PDB file of N, CA, C, O and CB in Angstrom:
ATOM      1  N   MET A   1       0.850  -1.185   0.000  1.00  0.00           N
ATOM      2  CA  MET A   1       0.000   0.000   0.000  1.00  0.00           C
ATOM      3  C   MET A   1       0.890   1.241   0.000  1.00  0.00           C
ATOM      4  O   MET A   1       1.910   1.281   0.688  1.00  0.00           O
ATOM      5  CB  MET A   1      -0.964   0.002   1.229  1.00  0.00           C
ATOM      6  N   SER A   2       0.506   2.226  -0.757  1.00  0.00           N
ATOM      7  CA  SER A   2       1.272   3.463  -0.802  1.00  0.00           C
ATOM      8  C   SER A   2       0.393   4.629  -0.359  1.00  0.00           C
ATOM      9  O   SER A   2      -0.836   4.556  -0.368  1.00  0.00           O
ATOM     10  CB  SER A   2       1.833   3.710  -2.221  1.00  0.00           C
ATOM     11  N   VAL A   3       1.060   5.683   0.021  1.00  0.00           N
ATOM     12  CA  VAL A   3       0.371   6.888   0.482  1.00  0.00           C
ATOM     13  C   VAL A   3       0.183   7.816  -0.709  1.00  0.00           C
ATOM     14  O   VAL A   3       1.136   8.069  -1.446  1.00  0.00           O
ATOM     15  CB  VAL A   3       1.165   7.600   1.629  1.00  0.00           C
ATOM     16  N   PRO A   4      -1.035   8.330  -0.911  1.00  0.00           N
ATOM     17  CA  PRO A   4      -1.260   9.280  -2.014  1.00  0.00           C
ATOM     18  C   PRO A   4      -0.347  10.505  -1.869  1.00  0.00           C
ATOM     19  O   PRO A   4      -0.040  10.935  -0.757  1.00  0.00           O
ATOM     20  CB  PRO A   4      -2.750   9.725  -2.052  1.00  0.00           C
ATOM     21  N   ASP A   5       0.073  11.051  -2.996  1.00  0.00           N
ATOM     22  CA  ASP A   5       1.001  12.190  -2.995  1.00  0.00           C
ATOM     23  C   ASP A   5       0.499  13.371  -2.170  1.00  0.00           C
ATOM     24  O   ASP A   5       1.273  13.987  -1.438  1.00  0.00           O
ATOM     25  CB  ASP A   5       1.253  12.645  -4.413  1.00  0.00           C
ATOM     26  N   ASP A   6      -0.793  13.693  -2.282  1.00  0.00           N
ATOM     27  CA  ASP A   6      -1.317  14.849  -1.550  1.00  0.00           C
ATOM     28  C   ASP A   6      -1.280  14.615  -0.041  1.00  0.00           C
ATOM     29  O   ASP A   6      -1.048  15.547   0.728  1.00  0.00           O
ATOM     30  CB  ASP A   6      -2.753  15.156  -1.997  1.00  0.00           C
ATOM     31  N   VAL A   7      -1.505  13.389   0.375  1.00  0.00           N
ATOM     32  CA  VAL A   7      -1.443  13.068   1.808  1.00  0.00           C
ATOM     33  C   VAL A   7      -0.003  13.175   2.301  1.00  0.00           C
ATOM     34  O   VAL A   7       0.252  13.708   3.381  1.00  0.00           O
ATOM     35  CB  VAL A   7      -2.004  11.644   2.081  1.00  0.00           C
ATOM     36  N   TYR A   8       0.941  12.663   1.500  1.00  0.00           N
ATOM     37  CA  TYR A   8       2.351  12.736   1.878  1.00  0.00           C
ATOM     38  C   TYR A   8       2.825  14.190   1.963  1.00  0.00           C
ATOM     39  O   TYR A   8       3.556  14.554   2.884  1.00  0.00           O
ATOM     40  CB  TYR A   8       3.213  11.957   0.873  1.00  0.00           C
ATOM     41  N   ARG A   9       2.408  15.017   1.000  1.00  0.00           N
ATOM     42  CA  ARG A   9       2.781  16.441   1.034  1.00  0.00           C
ATOM     43  C   ARG A   9       2.232  17.115   2.282  1.00  0.00           C
ATOM     44  O   ARG A   9       2.936  17.882   2.939  1.00  0.00           O
ATOM     45  CB  ARG A   9       2.268  17.168  -0.223  1.00  0.00           C
ATOM     46  N   ALA A  10       0.975  16.829   2.610  1.00  0.00           N
ATOM     47  CA  ALA A  10       0.374  17.419   3.822  1.00  0.00           C
ATOM     48  C   ALA A  10       1.120  16.952   5.066  1.00  0.00           C
ATOM     49  O   ALA A  10       1.320  17.733   5.996  1.00  0.00           O
ATOM     50  CB  ALA A  10      -1.128  17.046   3.930  1.00  0.00           C
ATOM     51  N   ALA A  11       1.533  15.689   5.092  1.00  0.00           N
ATOM     52  CA  ALA A  11       2.288  15.165   6.236  1.00  0.00           C
ATOM     53  C   ALA A  11       3.650  15.850   6.341  1.00  0.00           C
ATOM     54  O   ALA A  11       4.115  16.141   7.443  1.00  0.00           O
ATOM     55  CB  ALA A  11       2.469  13.635   6.113  1.00  0.00           C
ATOM     56  N   ARG A  12       4.285  16.107   5.208  1.00  0.00           N
ATOM     57  CA  ARG A  12       5.574  16.816   5.224  1.00  0.00           C
ATOM     58  C   ARG A  12       5.417  18.222   5.783  1.00  0.00           C
ATOM     59  O   ARG A  12       6.274  18.697   6.528  1.00  0.00           O
ATOM     60  CB  ARG A  12       6.174  16.880   3.811  1.00  0.00           C
ATOM     61  N   VAL A  13       4.319  18.892   5.424  1.00  0.00           N
ATOM     62  CA  VAL A  13       4.063  20.245   5.940  1.00  0.00           C
ATOM     63  C   VAL A  13       3.868  20.185   7.456  1.00  0.00           C
ATOM     64  O   VAL A  13       4.449  20.982   8.193  1.00  0.00           O
ATOM     65  CB  VAL A  13       2.810  20.878   5.251  1.00  0.00           C
ATOM     66  N   LYS A  14       3.046  19.235   7.917  1.00  0.00           N
ATOM     67  CA  LYS A  14       2.810  19.096   9.366  1.00  0.00           C
ATOM     68  C   LYS A  14       4.104  18.785  10.096  1.00  0.00           C
ATOM     69  O   LYS A  14       4.364  19.329  11.169  1.00  0.00           O
ATOM     70  CB  LYS A  14       1.773  17.992   9.647  1.00  0.00           C
ATOM     71  N   ALA A  15       4.913  17.914   9.521  1.00  0.00           N
ATOM     72  CA  ALA A  15       6.189  17.566  10.142  1.00  0.00           C
ATOM     73  C   ALA A  15       7.089  18.799  10.236  1.00  0.00           C
ATOM     74  O   ALA A  15       7.733  19.025  11.261  1.00  0.00           O
ATOM     75  CB  ALA A  15       6.892  16.446   9.344  1.00  0.00           C
ATOM     76  N   ALA A  16       7.132  19.583   9.179  1.00  0.00           N
ATOM     77  CA  ALA A  16       7.951  20.799   9.183  1.00  0.00           C
ATOM     78  C   ALA A  16       7.459  21.788  10.232  1.00  0.00           C
ATOM     79  O   ALA A  16       8.263  22.422  10.914  1.00  0.00           O
ATOM     80  CB  ALA A  16       7.941  21.456   7.797  1.00  0.00           C
ATOM     81  N   GLU A  17       6.150  21.921  10.361  1.00  0.00           N
ATOM     82  CA  GLU A  17       5.578  22.822  11.367  1.00  0.00           C
ATOM     83  C   GLU A  17       5.985  22.400  12.773  1.00  0.00           C
ATOM     84  O   GLU A  17       6.128  23.240  13.661  1.00  0.00           O
ATOM     85  CB  GLU A  17       4.047  22.855  11.251  1.00  0.00           C
ATOM     86  N   ARG A  18       6.170  21.098  12.974  1.00  0.00           N
ATOM     87  CA  ARG A  18       6.544  20.565  14.293  1.00  0.00           C
ATOM     88  C   ARG A  18       8.042  20.333  14.416  1.00  0.00           C
ATOM     89  O   ARG A  18       8.516  19.759  15.397  1.00  0.00           O
ATOM     90  CB  ARG A  18       5.806  19.263  14.561  1.00  0.00           C
ATOM     91  N   ASP A  19       8.781  20.785  13.409  1.00  0.00           N
ATOM     92  CA  ASP A  19      10.238  20.644  13.387  1.00  0.00           C
ATOM     93  C   ASP A  19      10.665  19.186  13.579  1.00  0.00           C
ATOM     94  O   ASP A  19      11.536  18.882  14.394  1.00  0.00           O
ATOM     95  CB  ASP A  19      10.869  21.520  14.473  1.00  0.00           C
ATOM     96  N   THR A  20      10.038  18.300  12.816  1.00  0.00           N
ATOM     97  CA  THR A  20      10.344  16.880  12.878  1.00  0.00           C
ATOM     98  C   THR A  20      10.237  16.291  11.480  1.00  0.00           C
ATOM     99  O   THR A  20      10.118  17.027  10.500  1.00  0.00           O
ATOM    100  CB  THR A  20       9.399  16.146  13.863  1.00  0.00           C
ATOM    101  N   SER A  21      10.278  14.993  11.385  1.00  0.00           N
ATOM    102  CA  SER A  21      10.190  14.333  10.077  1.00  0.00           C
ATOM    103  C   SER A  21       8.899  13.528   9.976  1.00  0.00           C
ATOM    104  O   SER A  21       8.245  13.245  10.980  1.00  0.00           O
ATOM    105  CB  SER A  21      11.413  13.414   9.844  1.00  0.00           C
ATOM    106  N   VAL A  22       8.546  13.168   8.752  1.00  0.00           N
ATOM    107  CA  VAL A  22       7.371  12.323   8.540  1.00  0.00           C
ATOM    108  C   VAL A  22       7.589  10.980   9.237  1.00  0.00           C
ATOM    109  O   VAL A  22       6.668  10.435   9.844  1.00  0.00           O
ATOM    110  CB  VAL A  22       7.094  12.119   7.015  1.00  0.00           C
ATOM    111  N   SER A  23       8.796  10.455   9.148  1.00  0.00           N
ATOM    112  CA  SER A  23       9.102   9.180   9.812  1.00  0.00           C
ATOM    113  C   SER A  23       8.878   9.273  11.317  1.00  0.00           C
ATOM    114  O   SER A  23       8.344   8.346  11.926  1.00  0.00           O
ATOM    115  CB  SER A  23      10.552   8.761   9.526  1.00  0.00           C
ATOM    116  N   ALA A  24       9.283  10.387  11.917  1.00  0.00           N
ATOM    117  CA  ALA A  24       9.088  10.564  13.355  1.00  0.00           C
ATOM    118  C   ALA A  24       7.596  10.654  13.689  1.00  0.00           C
ATOM    119  O   ALA A  24       7.159  10.123  14.710  1.00  0.00           O
ATOM    120  CB  ALA A  24       9.824  11.829  13.849  1.00  0.00           C
ATOM    121  N   LEU A  25       6.812  11.322  12.834  1.00  0.00           N
ATOM    122  CA  LEU A  25       5.371  11.390  13.058  1.00  0.00           C
ATOM    123  C   LEU A  25       4.742  10.002  12.982  1.00  0.00           C
ATOM    124  O   LEU A  25       3.901   9.647  13.808  1.00  0.00           O
ATOM    125  CB  LEU A  25       4.715  12.324  12.036  1.00  0.00           C
ATOM    126  N   VAL A  26       5.155   9.226  11.989  1.00  0.00           N
ATOM    127  CA  VAL A  26       4.626   7.875  11.830  1.00  0.00           C
ATOM    128  C   VAL A  26       5.025   7.013  13.024  1.00  0.00           C
ATOM    129  O   VAL A  26       4.202   6.267  13.557  1.00  0.00           O
ATOM    130  CB  VAL A  26       5.130   7.243  10.514  1.00  0.00           C
ATOM    131  N   LYS A  27       6.275   7.112  13.442  1.00  0.00           N
ATOM    132  CA  LYS A  27       6.752   6.349  14.599  1.00  0.00           C
ATOM    133  C   LYS A  27       5.932   6.682  15.844  1.00  0.00           C
ATOM    134  O   LYS A  27       5.501   5.788  16.572  1.00  0.00           O
ATOM    135  CB  LYS A  27       8.244   6.633  14.854  1.00  0.00           C
ATOM    136  N   ASP A  28       5.721   7.982  16.083  1.00  0.00           N
ATOM    137  CA  ASP A  28       4.932   8.414  17.243  1.00  0.00           C
ATOM    138  C   ASP A  28       3.511   7.869  17.168  1.00  0.00           C
ATOM    139  O   ASP A  28       2.975   7.379  18.162  1.00  0.00           O
ATOM    140  CB  ASP A  28       4.902   9.947  17.335  1.00  0.00           C
ATOM    141  N   PHE A  29       2.902   7.955  15.984  1.00  0.00           N
ATOM    142  CA  PHE A  29       1.548   7.440  15.803  1.00  0.00           C
ATOM    143  C   PHE A  29       1.487   5.951  16.093  1.00  0.00           C
ATOM    144  O   PHE A  29       0.601   5.490  16.812  1.00  0.00           O
ATOM    145  CB  PHE A  29       1.055   7.718  14.388  1.00  0.00           C
ATOM    146  N   LEU A  30       2.423   5.201  15.535  1.00  0.00           N
ATOM    147  CA  LEU A  30       2.414   3.747  15.721  1.00  0.00           C
ATOM    148  C   LEU A  30       2.672   3.363  17.176  1.00  0.00           C
ATOM    149  O   LEU A  30       2.094   2.398  17.676  1.00  0.00           O
ATOM    150  CB  LEU A  30       3.460   3.094  14.819  1.00  0.00           C
ATOM    151  N   MET A  31       3.531   4.110  17.850  1.00  0.00           N
ATOM    152  CA  MET A  31       3.787   3.824  19.269  1.00  0.00           C
ATOM    153  C   MET A  31       2.536   4.076  20.105  1.00  0.00           C
ATOM    154  O   MET A  31       2.218   3.297  21.003  1.00  0.00           O
ATOM    155  CB  MET A  31       4.957   4.684  19.793  1.00  0.00           C
ATOM    156  N   ARG A  32       1.839   5.148  19.814  1.00  0.00           N
ATOM    157  CA  ARG A  32       0.599   5.437  20.540  1.00  0.00           C
ATOM    158  C   ARG A  32      -0.475   4.397  20.230  1.00  0.00           C
ATOM    159  O   ARG A  32      -1.221   3.971  21.111  1.00  0.00           O
ATOM    160  CB  ARG A  32       0.087   6.842  20.189  1.00  0.00           C
ATOM    161  N   LEU A  33      -0.535   4.006  18.986  1.00  0.00           N
ATOM    162  CA  LEU A  33      -1.500   2.997  18.580  1.00  0.00           C
ATOM    163  C   LEU A  33      -1.215   1.680  19.298  1.00  0.00           C
ATOM    164  O   LEU A  33      -2.133   1.035  19.806  1.00  0.00           O
ATOM    165  CB  LEU A  33      -1.467   2.800  17.053  1.00  0.00           C
ATOM    166  N   ALA A  34       0.033   1.290  19.338  1.00  0.00           N
ATOM    167  CA  ALA A  34       0.421   0.041  19.992  1.00  0.00           C
ATOM    168  C   ALA A  34       0.179   0.107  21.497  1.00  0.00           C
ATOM    169  O   ALA A  34      -0.154  -0.899  22.122  1.00  0.00           O
ATOM    170  CB  ALA A  34       1.892  -0.271  19.712  1.00  0.00           C
ATOM    171  N   ALA A  35       0.348   1.291  22.071  1.00  0.00           N
ATOM    172  CA  ALA A  35       0.143   1.463  23.512  1.00  0.00           C
ATOM    173  C   ALA A  35      -1.330   1.555  23.857  1.00  0.00           C
ATOM    174  O   ALA A  35      -1.701   1.483  25.029  1.00  0.00           O
ATOM    175  CB  ALA A  35       0.867   2.706  24.008  1.00  0.00           C
ATOM    176  N   GLY A  36      -2.176   1.715  22.846  1.00  0.00           N
ATOM    177  CA  GLY A  36      -3.615   1.787  23.082  1.00  0.00           C
ATOM    178  C   GLY A  36      -4.114   3.170  23.445  1.00  0.00           C
ATOM    179  O   GLY A  36      -5.275   3.330  23.822  1.00  0.00           O
ATOM    180  N   GLU A  37      -3.252   4.175  23.337  1.00  0.00           N
ATOM    181  CA  GLU A  37      -3.674   5.538  23.660  1.00  0.00           C
ATOM    182  C   GLU A  37      -4.355   6.144  22.444  1.00  0.00           C
ATOM    183  O   GLU A  37      -3.705   6.436  21.440  1.00  0.00           O
ATOM    184  CB  GLU A  37      -2.466   6.411  24.109  1.00  0.00           C
ATOM    185  N   ASP A  38      -5.648   6.329  22.538  1.00  0.00           N
ATOM    186  CA  ASP A  38      -6.351   6.960  21.435  1.00  0.00           C
ATOM    187  C   ASP A  38      -6.463   8.461  21.693  1.00  0.00           C
ATOM    188  O   ASP A  38      -6.035   8.961  22.734  1.00  0.00           O
ATOM    189  CB  ASP A  38      -7.748   6.329  21.242  1.00  0.00           C
ATOM    190  N   ASP A  39      -7.030   9.147  20.755  1.00  0.00           N
ATOM    191  CA  ASP A  39      -7.138  10.599  20.860  1.00  0.00           C
ATOM    192  C   ASP A  39      -7.914  11.027  22.096  1.00  0.00           C
ATOM    193  O   ASP A  39      -7.561  12.014  22.742  1.00  0.00           O
ATOM    194  CB  ASP A  39      -7.799  11.161  19.623  1.00  0.00           C
ATOM    195  N   PHE A  40      -8.973  10.288  22.430  1.00  0.00           N
ATOM    196  CA  PHE A  40      -9.769  10.634  23.606  1.00  0.00           C
ATOM    197  C   PHE A  40      -8.919  10.557  24.868  1.00  0.00           C
ATOM    198  O   PHE A  40      -8.955  11.462  25.701  1.00  0.00           O
ATOM    199  CB  PHE A  40     -10.987   9.704  23.727  1.00  0.00           C
ATOM    200  N   GLU A  41      -8.168   9.496  25.005  1.00  0.00           N
ATOM    201  CA  GLU A  41      -7.321   9.331  26.191  1.00  0.00           C
ATOM    202  C   GLU A  41      -6.254  10.413  26.274  1.00  0.00           C
ATOM    203  O   GLU A  41      -5.966  10.926  27.356  1.00  0.00           O
ATOM    204  CB  GLU A  41      -6.661   7.956  26.184  1.00  0.00           C
ATOM    205  N   ARG A  42      -5.663  10.763  25.123  1.00  0.00           N
ATOM    206  CA  ARG A  42      -4.647  11.801  25.101  1.00  0.00           C
ATOM    207  C   ARG A  42      -5.239  13.138  25.529  1.00  0.00           C
ATOM    208  O   ARG A  42      -4.635  13.875  26.308  1.00  0.00           O
ATOM    209  CB  ARG A  42      -4.025  11.913  23.709  1.00  0.00           C
ATOM    210  N   ARG A  43      -6.430  13.442  25.009  1.00  0.00           N
ATOM    211  CA  ARG A  43      -7.073  14.710  25.373  1.00  0.00           C
ATOM    212  C   ARG A  43      -7.519  14.716  26.833  1.00  0.00           C
ATOM    213  O   ARG A  43      -7.464  15.747  27.503  1.00  0.00           O
ATOM    214  CB  ARG A  43      -8.274  14.976  24.463  1.00  0.00           C
ATOM    215  N   LYS A  44      -7.953  13.576  27.311  1.00  0.00           N
ATOM    216  CA  LYS A  44      -8.355  13.468  28.717  1.00  0.00           C
ATOM    217  C   LYS A  44      -7.153  13.726  29.632  1.00  0.00           C
ATOM    218  O   LYS A  44      -7.278  14.418  30.642  1.00  0.00           O
ATOM    219  CB  LYS A  44      -8.964  12.068  29.006  1.00  0.00           C
ATOM    220  N   ALA A  45      -5.993  13.173  29.278  1.00  0.00           N
ATOM    221  CA  ALA A  45      -4.772  13.396  30.053  1.00  0.00           C
ATOM    222  C   ALA A  45      -4.355  14.862  29.996  1.00  0.00           C
ATOM    223  O   ALA A  45      -3.928  15.428  31.003  1.00  0.00           O
ATOM    224  CB  ALA A  45      -3.636  12.502  29.536  1.00  0.00           C
ATOM    225  N   LEU A  46      -4.477  15.473  28.826  1.00  0.00           N
ATOM    226  CA  LEU A  46      -4.147  16.890  28.673  1.00  0.00           C
ATOM    227  C   LEU A  46      -5.075  17.751  29.516  1.00  0.00           C
ATOM    228  O   LEU A  46      -4.630  18.706  30.153  1.00  0.00           O
ATOM    229  CB  LEU A  46      -4.230  17.309  27.197  1.00  0.00           C
ATOM    230  N   GLN A  47      -6.357  17.422  29.524  1.00  0.00           N
ATOM    231  CA  GLN A  47      -7.315  18.161  30.333  1.00  0.00           C
ATOM    232  C   GLN A  47      -6.953  18.066  31.814  1.00  0.00           C
ATOM    233  O   GLN A  47      -6.990  19.068  32.529  1.00  0.00           O
ATOM    234  CB  GLN A  47      -8.737  17.634  30.095  1.00  0.00           C
ATOM    235  N   ALA A  48      -6.606  16.878  32.270  1.00  0.00           N
ATOM    236  CA  ALA A  48      -6.225  16.695  33.680  1.00  0.00           C
ATOM    237  C   ALA A  48      -4.988  17.522  34.004  1.00  0.00           C
ATOM    238  O   ALA A  48      -4.895  18.101  35.087  1.00  0.00           O
ATOM    239  CB  ALA A  48      -5.965  15.200  33.989  1.00  0.00           C
ATOM    240  N   GLU A  49      -4.045  17.582  33.085  1.00  0.00           N
ATOM    241  CA  GLU A  49      -2.828  18.373  33.291  1.00  0.00           C
ATOM    242  C   GLU A  49      -3.151  19.859  33.402  1.00  0.00           C
ATOM    243  O   GLU A  49      -2.619  20.554  34.268  1.00  0.00           O
ATOM    244  CB  GLU A  49      -1.834  18.137  32.145  1.00  0.00           C
ATOM    245  N   VAL A  50      -4.023  20.339  32.524  1.00  0.00           N
ATOM    246  CA  VAL A  50      -4.398  21.761  32.541  1.00  0.00           C
ATOM    247  C   VAL A  50      -5.159  22.095  33.825  1.00  0.00           C
ATOM    248  O   VAL A  50      -4.889  23.109  34.469  1.00  0.00           O
ATOM    249  CB  VAL A  50      -5.261  22.114  31.300  1.00  0.00           C
ATOM    250  N   LEU A  51      -6.105  21.239  34.189  1.00  0.00           N
ATOM    251  CA  LEU A  51      -6.873  21.490  35.413  1.00  0.00           C
ATOM    252  C   LEU A  51      -5.977  21.474  36.645  1.00  0.00           C
ATOM    253  O   LEU A  51      -6.193  22.249  37.577  1.00  0.00           O
ATOM    254  CB  LEU A  51      -7.984  20.451  35.566  1.00  0.00           C
ATOM    255  N   ALA A  52      -4.988  20.612  36.660  1.00  0.00           N
ATOM    256  CA  ALA A  52      -4.064  20.547  37.802  1.00  0.00           C
ATOM    257  C   ALA A  52      -3.204  21.802  37.890  1.00  0.00           C
ATOM    258  O   ALA A  52      -2.733  22.150  38.973  1.00  0.00           O
ATOM    259  CB  ALA A  52      -3.166  19.307  37.695  1.00  0.00           C
ATOM    260  N   SER A  53      -2.992  22.488  36.765  1.00  0.00           N
ATOM    261  CA  SER A  53      -2.158  23.683  36.766  1.00  0.00           C
ATOM    262  C   SER A  53      -2.905  24.927  37.243  1.00  0.00           C
ATOM    263  O   SER A  53      -2.278  25.953  37.507  1.00  0.00           O
ATOM    264  CB  SER A  53      -1.612  23.922  35.384  1.00  0.00           C
ATOM    265  N   ILE A  54      -4.227  24.857  37.357  1.00  0.00           N
ATOM    266  CA  ILE A  54      -5.023  26.001  37.809  1.00  0.00           C
ATOM    267  C   ILE A  54      -4.931  26.071  39.328  1.00  0.00           C
ATOM    268  O   ILE A  54      -5.390  25.175  40.036  1.00  0.00           O
ATOM    269  CB  ILE A  54      -6.519  25.885  37.338  1.00  0.00           C
ATOM    270  N   GLU A  55      -4.337  27.138  39.805  1.00  0.00           N
ATOM    271  CA  GLU A  55      -4.124  27.266  41.244  1.00  0.00           C
ATOM    272  C   GLU A  55      -5.380  27.713  41.987  1.00  0.00           C
ATOM    273  O   GLU A  55      -5.702  27.192  43.054  1.00  0.00           O
ATOM    274  CB  GLU A  55      -3.005  28.241  41.510  1.00  0.00           C
ATOM    275  N   ARG A  56      -6.070  28.667  41.420  1.00  0.00           N
ATOM    276  CA  ARG A  56      -7.238  29.207  42.126  1.00  0.00           C
ATOM    277  C   ARG A  56      -8.243  29.684  41.098  1.00  0.00           C
ATOM    278  O   ARG A  56      -7.893  30.359  40.130  1.00  0.00           O
ATOM    279  CB  ARG A  56      -6.838  30.370  43.091  1.00  0.00           C
ATOM    280  N   PHE A  57      -9.483  29.327  41.318  1.00  0.00           N
ATOM    281  CA  PHE A  57     -10.558  29.787  40.448  1.00  0.00           C
ATOM    282  C   PHE A  57     -11.800  29.985  41.287  1.00  0.00           C
ATOM    283  O   PHE A  57     -12.172  29.129  42.090  1.00  0.00           O
ATOM    284  CB  PHE A  57     -10.822  28.787  39.292  1.00  0.00           C
ATOM    285  N   GLU A  58     -12.435  31.123  41.088  1.00  0.00           N
ATOM    286  CA  GLU A  58     -13.691  31.386  41.775  1.00  0.00           C
ATOM    287  C   GLU A  58     -14.652  31.987  40.759  1.00  0.00           C
ATOM    288  O   GLU A  58     -14.290  32.896  40.012  1.00  0.00           O
ATOM    289  CB  GLU A  58     -13.488  32.338  43.007  1.00  0.00           C
ATOM    290  N   GLY A  59     -15.863  31.481  40.735  1.00  0.00           N
ATOM    291  CA  GLY A  59     -16.866  31.957  39.795  1.00  0.00           C
ATOM    292  C   GLY A  59     -17.199  33.427  39.982  1.00  0.00           C
ATOM    293  O   GLY A  59     -17.655  34.085  39.047  1.00  0.00           O
ATOM    294  N   GLY A  60     -16.976  33.950  41.187  1.00  0.00           N
ATOM    295  CA  GLY A  60     -17.284  35.342  41.472  1.00  0.00           C
ATOM    296  C   GLY A  60     -16.233  36.307  40.954  1.00  0.00           C
ATOM    297  O   GLY A  60     -16.448  37.519  40.954  1.00  0.00           O
ATOM    298  N   ASP A  61     -15.098  35.781  40.511  1.00  0.00           N
ATOM    299  CA  ASP A  61     -14.022  36.627  39.996  1.00  0.00           C
ATOM    300  C   ASP A  61     -14.310  36.994  38.551  1.00  0.00           C
ATOM    301  O   ASP A  61     -13.649  36.510  37.632  1.00  0.00           O
ATOM    302  CB  ASP A  61     -12.653  35.917  40.113  1.00  0.00           C
ATOM    303  N   ARG A  62     -15.286  37.839  38.362  1.00  0.00           N
ATOM    304  CA  ARG A  62     -15.683  38.209  37.007  1.00  0.00           C
ATOM    305  C   ARG A  62     -15.291  39.643  36.711  1.00  0.00           C
ATOM    306  O   ARG A  62     -15.263  40.502  37.591  1.00  0.00           O
ATOM    307  CB  ARG A  62     -17.187  38.022  36.814  1.00  0.00           C
ATOM    308  N   LEU A  63     -14.993  39.870  35.449  1.00  0.00           N
ATOM    309  CA  LEU A  63     -14.685  41.217  35.002  1.00  0.00           C
ATOM    310  C   LEU A  63     -15.984  41.925  34.645  1.00  0.00           C
ATOM    311  O   LEU A  63     -16.961  41.299  34.237  1.00  0.00           O
ATOM    312  CB  LEU A  63     -13.713  41.196  33.794  1.00  0.00           C
ATOM    313  N   SER A  64     -15.972  43.242  34.808  1.00  0.00           N
ATOM    314  CA  SER A  64     -17.126  44.018  34.372  1.00  0.00           C
ATOM    315  C   SER A  64     -17.127  44.059  32.841  1.00  0.00           C
ATOM    316  O   SER A  64     -16.140  43.703  32.197  1.00  0.00           O
ATOM    317  CB  SER A  64     -17.099  45.466  34.980  1.00  0.00           C
ATOM    318  N   ARG A  65     -18.226  44.491  32.285  1.00  0.00           N
ATOM    319  CA  ARG A  65     -18.324  44.586  30.822  1.00  0.00           C
ATOM    320  C   ARG A  65     -17.237  45.498  30.276  1.00  0.00           C
ATOM    321  O   ARG A  65     -16.603  45.174  29.272  1.00  0.00           O
ATOM    322  CB  ARG A  65     -19.716  45.105  30.398  1.00  0.00           C
ATOM    323  N   ASP A  66     -17.012  46.651  30.936  1.00  0.00           N
ATOM    324  CA  ASP A  66     -15.982  47.588  30.469  1.00  0.00           C
ATOM    325  C   ASP A  66     -14.594  46.956  30.552  1.00  0.00           C
ATOM    326  O   ASP A  66     -13.788  47.116  29.635  1.00  0.00           O
ATOM    327  CB  ASP A  66     -16.021  48.890  31.296  1.00  0.00           C
ATOM    328  N   GLU A  67     -14.306  46.240  31.643  1.00  0.00           N
ATOM    329  CA  GLU A  67     -13.008  45.584  31.776  1.00  0.00           C
ATOM    330  C   GLU A  67     -12.805  44.508  30.714  1.00  0.00           C
ATOM    331  O   GLU A  67     -11.696  44.322  30.211  1.00  0.00           O
ATOM    332  CB  GLU A  67     -12.869  44.974  33.163  1.00  0.00           C
ATOM    333  N   THR A  68     -13.875  43.805  30.379  1.00  0.00           N
ATOM    334  CA  THR A  68     -13.796  42.756  29.384  1.00  0.00           C
ATOM    335  C   THR A  68     -13.466  43.301  28.007  1.00  0.00           C
ATOM    336  O   THR A  68     -12.718  42.674  27.256  1.00  0.00           O
ATOM    337  CB  THR A  68     -15.087  41.995  29.336  1.00  0.00           C
ATOM    338  N   HIS A  69     -14.014  44.464  27.665  1.00  0.00           N
ATOM    339  CA  HIS A  69     -13.838  45.020  26.329  1.00  0.00           C
ATOM    340  C   HIS A  69     -12.737  46.057  26.233  1.00  0.00           C
ATOM    341  O   HIS A  69     -12.491  46.597  25.155  1.00  0.00           O
ATOM    342  CB  HIS A  69     -15.110  45.624  25.872  1.00  0.00           C
ATOM    343  N   ARG A  70     -12.062  46.349  27.354  1.00  0.00           N
ATOM    344  CA  ARG A  70     -10.968  47.305  27.349  1.00  0.00           C
ATOM    345  C   ARG A  70      -9.786  46.679  26.614  1.00  0.00           C
ATOM    346  O   ARG A  70      -9.467  45.510  26.830  1.00  0.00           O
ATOM    347  CB  ARG A  70     -10.574  47.720  28.802  1.00  0.00           C
ATOM    348  N   ARG A  71      -9.160  47.427  25.778  1.00  0.00           N
ATOM    349  CA  ARG A  71      -8.013  46.896  25.013  1.00  0.00           C
ATOM    350  C   ARG A  71      -6.789  47.692  25.301  1.00  0.00           C
ATOM    351  O   ARG A  71      -5.723  47.404  24.757  1.00  0.00           O
ATOM    352  CB  ARG A  71      -8.289  46.902  23.513  1.00  0.00           C
TER     353      ARG A  71
END
């Protein structure tokens, strides 16, 4: 099986944006696939990481309309 040219070109662009190679992207994908980590699990882990980084949040800490639109 071969990869269509347009798909390969798009993968090269994505790899360049991430400062890596297509081979490295494929390797990472296959390792995640083999480990059973799907996109949902990855996003769930990312969400937990972000929530853990929030030190303090209170619903009452709201900006006024003027503060919200001040630039």
